[in-house]
C-alpha positions, 0 to 999 in steps of 0.5 A: 114798637115802631109806630107807622109814619106817613111823610108828606113833602110839598113844593119847596123854595130853593134848598141851601146849606152845608150838611155833615152826614152820619158815617157810611153804612157799608163802612160802619157794618165792616168796621164793627165786624172787622174790629171784632175779628182784630186783637185789641180795642178799636175805636170808630168815630162817626159810626152810623147808629141805625136799625141795620147796624144795631143788628150787627152789634146785637149779633156780635154781643151774642157771639161774646164780643164786648162793645160800647157806643157813646154818641157816634163813637163805637169801641170794640174789644176784638177777640181775634179770628177764632175768638167768637163764642158759639151763640145760645140762640139763632142770630137775628140779622134783621132785614140786613143782607150785608150782616148775614152774608158777611157774618157767614164768612166771619163765622166760617173762618172762626169755625163757630157753630150757629144759626143765622136768621132774619126778617121775612124779607131777608128770608127771601134774599138768595143765599146760595151765592155764598153757601155754594162757594163756602161749601166748596171751601169746606164750610159745614153750612146748610140752608133751606131752599138757598135762603135763610136761615143759614146753619153752620156746624162746628169745625175743628180748630186745627182744620183750615178751610180749602183755598180756591180759585172761584169766579163770582156769578154776579158782581156783589160786594156782600158775596165777595166780602163773605168769601174774603173773610172765609179765605183768611182761614184757608190753607193757601191763597184764594183767588176771586174773579168778579164779572165786573166792579163792586165796591172794595171797602172790605179789601181796603179796610182789611189791608189797612188792618194787616191782611194780605189782600191784593188786586193783581188785575181788574176784578181779580182779588188774591187773599192770603191766609192770615199770618198775624192777628188783625190790628185794631182800628182807630178812625173816623168814618166818612159820610155815606154817599148813598145818603148824600145822594138823596140830598143831592137829588133834592137840591137838583130838583129845585131851581136855585138850590145850592148845597155842600155836603162835607167829608163824604166817602168817594170810593170810585166803586160807588160814585156812579150817581155823581157821574150820572147826575153830572151827565144829567146837567147838575153842577157838581164839584168835589173839594177838600180831597183827602184819604181816610184809611185808604178811602178817598173822601171829599166835600160835594157841592151841587148847584141845581141846573135843568136836568136832561134825560140819560141812559144808564147801563153796563158797569155804571149800574154796579157803581150806583146799584143802591141809588136807583130809587133816587135816580128814578126821581131825578129822571121824573123831572128831567127833560126826555126819556131816561133809560136803565138797562142791565139792572136786573139785580135790583129785583133782589134787594129789599123789595123787587125795586124795579117792579115796586118802584115803577108801580109806586111812580105810576100812582104818582102819575109818572109815564113809564115802561118796565123791563126785566132789567130796567125801565124807561121814565118819561120826564115831566109826567109826575103829578103827586099823590099818595104812595107806599114804602113797601118796607124799603128804606131807600124807596121811602125816602126817594118817593118822599123827595118827589114832592119837592118839585111835584105840582101836588104834594107827595105822601109816603105811607109807612115811611118809618122804615127809613130809620133802618139806614138814615134816621136823620133824613127828615131833620136834614132835609128840613135843615136845607129848607124842605117842607115836610109834614110827619103823621104818626099813626099809633094804631097801625 
């Protein structure tokens, strides 16, 4: 049982130091699943051990996949594309939409009958984005009201899925990844068109494992059916830029701060937060650039400087879709009014992140305006106080960091949810010099 945790953060002296983050969450998800689809034993170092990745590993166990983890080294004995064992019970995906959507594609390719389910929050996430195109490919999948649980019926071993030419309704790496995995078992070449950019970790990793996946023009991906087994993985994952964003904004909020975060993934589909922080005036430098399995990696150095308001819209929104909670905190301390547009997708995350974030920031004194596709935040109005995490890990961490520059401390209730994605959050910000008080309530 996980006890209720309250975090209180107070104004800080300049933050400083060098940090190495746990492995990237998106890459950890993919590495575990793709290793199971390969033939042979994969070794993945710097694997992120957290609530959401545990959900993926537990599901793989239920499908007959053997794995072992020691520290942050994960070893997986791959069973091949058609090697999954039908699970005896519904597969619990926890609160992870990445897990349920990517598994749906993998299990569709394998023809494995199963039920995919998850938390109450996950059952609210839209799944018709994957079930509709999967049915078009011939996958026997059903769901109540376009949400979880998802039920996949058995498919004959000699019955390939139908290749298709499909345009995604939204730019979504989860939806795209689901369909790419299914396309590996299709009867011909599948072509996917996106309305804009989304993270391309799946294409990069599967290509490195031997899959024939090509991007012929912007936002169009061509996937050939798998001609030979996927090769096992041998790699060390880079640090998570979404986790790095919390530490970068923390340093940006406190005058005189300077930090360096080593070996962070710098995939261009996810570096929007770096571009926006630079536009706001933060001094950001990238050092020691190199590649890991086709993924660009480097060290990020940030030196604090006065922040100014910005407007975020268009393709930049997709390139920082997970970083808007922490961006909102930066905006609270910027000079002027920061505006976000074209971000309605935020309403379909772990929470309605626009509504919930705006509501909690108002509790802390922030003057803002909420819109259907975004918000406007007036900098210099946050005063401190108490707020609620609402079961959203990114919201919990972001709100807590507001206390670093607030006139009064900030307390976040039910912050234990941060363990879903960033269990090392508190010790790392303390290591940089932040003052954080934890209060555990065993009765809540």
